[in-house]
C-alpha positions in Angstrom: -0.2 0.0 0.2 1.4 3.7 -0.9 1.6 6.5 1.3 1.1 10.5 0.4 3.2 12.7 2.4 3.6 16.6 1.9 4.7 19.0 4.8 2.2 21.9 5.4 5.5 23.8 7.3 8.7 23.1 8.4 10.6 25.9 10.3 11.0 27.8 14.1 7.8 29.1 13.4 5.4 26.0 12.7 5.7 22.5 11.8 3.3 20.0 10.9 3.9 17.2 8.2 1.0 14.7 6.9 1.5 11.1 6.3 -1.8 9.0 4.6 -3.0 6.2 2.6 -5.9 6.1 0.7 -8.5 5.5 3.7 -6.6 7.4 6.6 -4.2 9.8 7.7 -1.9 11.0 10.8 -0.5 15.0 11.4 2.9 15.0 13.3 3.6 18.0 15.1 0.3 20.8 15.2 2.5 23.3 14.9 0.3 25.9 12.8 -2.9 26.7 13.7 -6.3 24.7 12.7 -7.4 28.2 9.8 -3.9 27.6 8.7 -3.7 23.5 8.5 -7.3 23.9 7.0 -6.2 26.1 4.3 -2.8 24.6 3.2 -4.8 21.0 3.3 -7.9 22.2 0.9 -4.9 23.8 -1.0 -4.0 20.7 -2.0 -7.2 18.4 -2.4 -6.9 16.7 1.2 -10.1 16.5 3.5 -9.4 16.5 7.1 -12.0 13.9 7.7 -9.3 11.8 6.4 -7.0 12.8 9.3 -7.8 10.2 12.5 -4.9 10.9 15.2 -1.9 13.6 16.0 0.9 12.2 16.7 3.1 15.0 19.1 7.1 15.0 18.7 7.8 17.3 21.9 6.8 19.9 23.8 8.4 23.0 21.9 5.9 25.9 20.8 6.1 25.3 17.5 4.9 22.0 17.0 2.3 22.3 19.4 0.9 25.8 18.9 -2.6 24.9 16.7 -2.7 21.6 18.3 -5.4 23.0 21.1 -7.8 23.9 18.6 -7.3 21.0 16.4 -7.4 18.2 18.5 -10.6 19.8 19.7 -12.7 21.0 16.8 -11.7 17.3 15.0 -11.7 15.7 18.2 -8.6 13.8 17.1 -7.1 11.9 19.5 -3.3 13.2 20.9 -0.4 10.4 21.3 2.4 12.3 23.1 4.0 11.2 26.1 3.1 12.3 29.8 6.8 14.2 29.9 5.6 15.7 26.9 1.9 17.4 28.1 3.2 18.3 31.3 6.2 20.2 29.9 3.4 21.9 27.4 0.9 22.8 29.6 -1.7 21.8 27.0 -5.5 22.4 28.0 -6.6 18.9 26.3 -9.6 16.5 27.1 -8.6 13.8 29.2 -10.3 11.4 26.5 -8.5 12.9 24.0 -5.3 12.0 25.5 -3.2 8.5 24.9 0.6 8.0 25.4 2.8 6.2 23.6 5.9 4.6 24.2 9.1 4.4 22.0 9.8 1.0 20.0 6.1 0.3 20.7 4.0 0.4 16.8 0.4 2.3 17.2 -2.1 0.6 14.7 -4.4 4.1 13.0 -6.4 2.4 10.6 -3.8 0.8 7.9 -1.1 3.1 9.3 1.7 1.7 11.9 3.4 4.7 13.8 6.2 4.1 15.7 8.0 5.9 17.7 11.8 6.3 19.0 13.6 8.7 21.0 15.9 11.6 19.9 18.2 14.2 21.2 17.0 17.3 21.9 16.8 19.5 24.8 12.9 18.4 25.0 11.4 16.9 28.0 11.0 13.6 26.3 11.2 13.7 22.3 10.1 11.4 20.3 11.0 10.8 16.1 8.6 8.6 14.5 8.4 5.8 11.1 4.9 5.5 10.0 4.2 2.4 7.6 1.6 0.4 5.8 2.6 -3.0 4.6 4.7 -2.0 2.4 6.0 1.5 2.5 8.1 3.7 5.4 8.2 7.0 5.7 10.4 8.9 8.8 9.8 12.0 10.6 13.5 13.2 11.8 14.0 16.4 12.7 14.5 18.5 16.0 17.8 16.6 16.4 20.7 17.5 17.9 23.1 14.5 16.8 22.1 11.0 14.9 21.9 8.3 16.5 22.1 4.8 16.2 18.0 4.8 15.8 17.9 7.1 13.5 20.5 5.4 11.6 18.7 2.1 11.8 15.4 3.6 10.3 16.7 5.9 7.9 18.2 2.6 6.1 14.1 1.3 5.8 12.7 4.0 5.2 11.3 5.3 1.6 10.9 8.7 2.0 11.9 11.0 4.5 11.6 14.5 6.3 15.5 14.9 7.4 15.9 18.3 9.5 19.0 20.1 7.5 18.5 23.2 10.5 21.2 25.4 9.8 25.2 26.2 7.9 27.6 26.3 9.9 29.3 28.7 8.7 26.1 31.3 8.6 25.5 30.2 12.5 29.1 30.7 13.8 29.2 34.5 11.4 26.0 35.2 12.2 24.6 37.6 14.4 23.4 35.0 17.5 24.9 35.0 20.9 27.4 32.8 21.7 25.1 31.1 24.0 22.1 30.1 21.5 25.4 29.2 18.9 26.2 26.6 21.5 23.1 25.4 22.0 21.8 25.0 18.5 25.1 22.9 17.3 25.7 21.4 20.8 24.5 18.0 20.4 20.7 18.3 22.2 19.8 21.2 19.2 19.3 21.0 15.5 21.3 18.7 12.9 23.0 20.7 10.2 23.4 20.6 6.7 26.4 18.2 6.8 25.6 16.3 9.9 22.5 15.7 7.7 24.4 15.5 4.7 26.7 12.6 6.1 24.1 10.6 7.2 22.9 10.0 3.4 25.7 9.8 1.7 26.2 6.7 4.6 23.0 5.2 5.1 20.4 5.4 2.4 18.6 3.1 0.9 19.0 3.0 -2.7 15.2 2.4 -2.8 14.7 6.1 -1.1 12.2 8.5 -3.6 11.8 11.0 -1.8 14.2 13.2 1.1 12.0 16.5 2.1 15.1 18.4 3.8 13.5 19.8 7.0 13.0 22.9 9.7 15.6 25.2 8.0 16.9 28.0 9.7 15.3 31.9 8.7 18.4 32.6 9.4 20.9 30.1 9.4 20.0 28.8 6.6 19.7 28.9 2.5 17.6 26.6 0.8 18.9 27.2 -2.7 22.6 26.2 -0.4 21.2 23.3 1.0 19.0 21.3 -2.1 22.3 22.2 -3.6 24.6 20.3 -1.3 22.7 17.4 -1.5 22.1 17.2 -4.8 25.2 16.4 -5.9 25.1 13.0 -4.2 22.1 11.3 -5.4 20.9 11.2 -9.2 18.2 8.1 -7.6 16.1 10.8 -4.8 14.0 13.8 -5.1 15.7 16.2 -3.1 12.2 18.5 -1.8 12.4 21.8 0.7 10.0 22.2 2.9 9.6 25.5 3.3 8.6 27.9 6.3 5.9 29.5 4.3 3.9 27.6 2.8 2.3 23.6 1.6 5.2 21.3 -0.9 3.3 19.1 -2.8 1.4 16.4 -2.1 4.0 13.2 -3.4 3.0 9.5 -3.6 5.5 7.3 -2.1 5.3 3.7 -3.5 6.8 0.5 -3.4 9.5 -0.1 -6.4 10.1 -4.0 -4.7 14.0 -2.9 -4.7 14.1 -3.1 -1.3 13.1 -6.9 -1.2 16.3 -7.9 -2.4 18.4 -4.8 -1.2 20.6 -6.4 2.2 20.9 -3.9 4.8 24.2 -2.6 5.2 25.9 -2.9 8.3 25.3 0.4 11.3 28.5 2.1 12.0 27.8 4.0 15.3 27.8 7.9 14.7 27.4 8.1 18.2 28.1 5.8 20.8 24.2 5.2 22.4 25.1 3.9 26.2 21.2 2.8 26.8 18.6 2.4 24.7 16.1 5.6 25.2 18.9 9.0 25.0 20.0 10.7 27.6 17.5 12.3 29.7 18.4 16.7 29.1 17.8 18.8 32.0 14.6 20.1 32.4 14.8 24.5 31.2 13.2 27.3 30.1 12.4 26.3 26.0 14.7 29.1 24.1 13.4 29.2 20.6 16.1 27.3 18.6 15.5 29.4 15.4 
């Protein structure tokens, strides 16, 4: 069964990703207003009634700002961890809140959604893989650095939303204060263009048809720069930059059958992970990581 994907918005001003099949769909994060979400869905010819659930990656405002209104209006279940719910101070109906656990798949009709922990300065942050019986799509943003779980899941994705937040030179020569620069690049902030490119070059499966470069910084990155960087290293994967101002096209992700015969390459560790879950990070007031 094929999947359809789009980024409704991607960036520090709001994040919302749509993944669905012919019958149902989910959102990963709800960081733009309900009204704007509806407008962008309509422009793509997508119906809100197909959306059956919202999965929340973490509590930062650019991922939850539109959640209370959207969930209430459409009576959508919200899959969220207890830590994220508490830190986000979200006003949600108790009947709508469903806790999820890392590594345990959740079935939403014909979609299977699996979460796994990631490095980010939030209470309990997670990435997601959304699967049909034959297609897998990853949502990999807000990542301080790659871990073994990310590498493993990336190798099995037919398409992915992958963070390319900043160009190292633009960040270091830019206007941000040193403390914020260090937070962005310090291992629990965001993924740089080069970090994401290394992941792509080493672990991209041959059957990956689409890569959506996501969560670009307004001040520390350039869409053309990062697109050109990735297109130098691929001829078979379509490279799309997810906008912070508008929705992308709707992409149809299919299984080619090629993946059935591909042997997954050995996982080379980019970082050493001492435990199954990422280390806890200090709970502090979140400053914007642009």
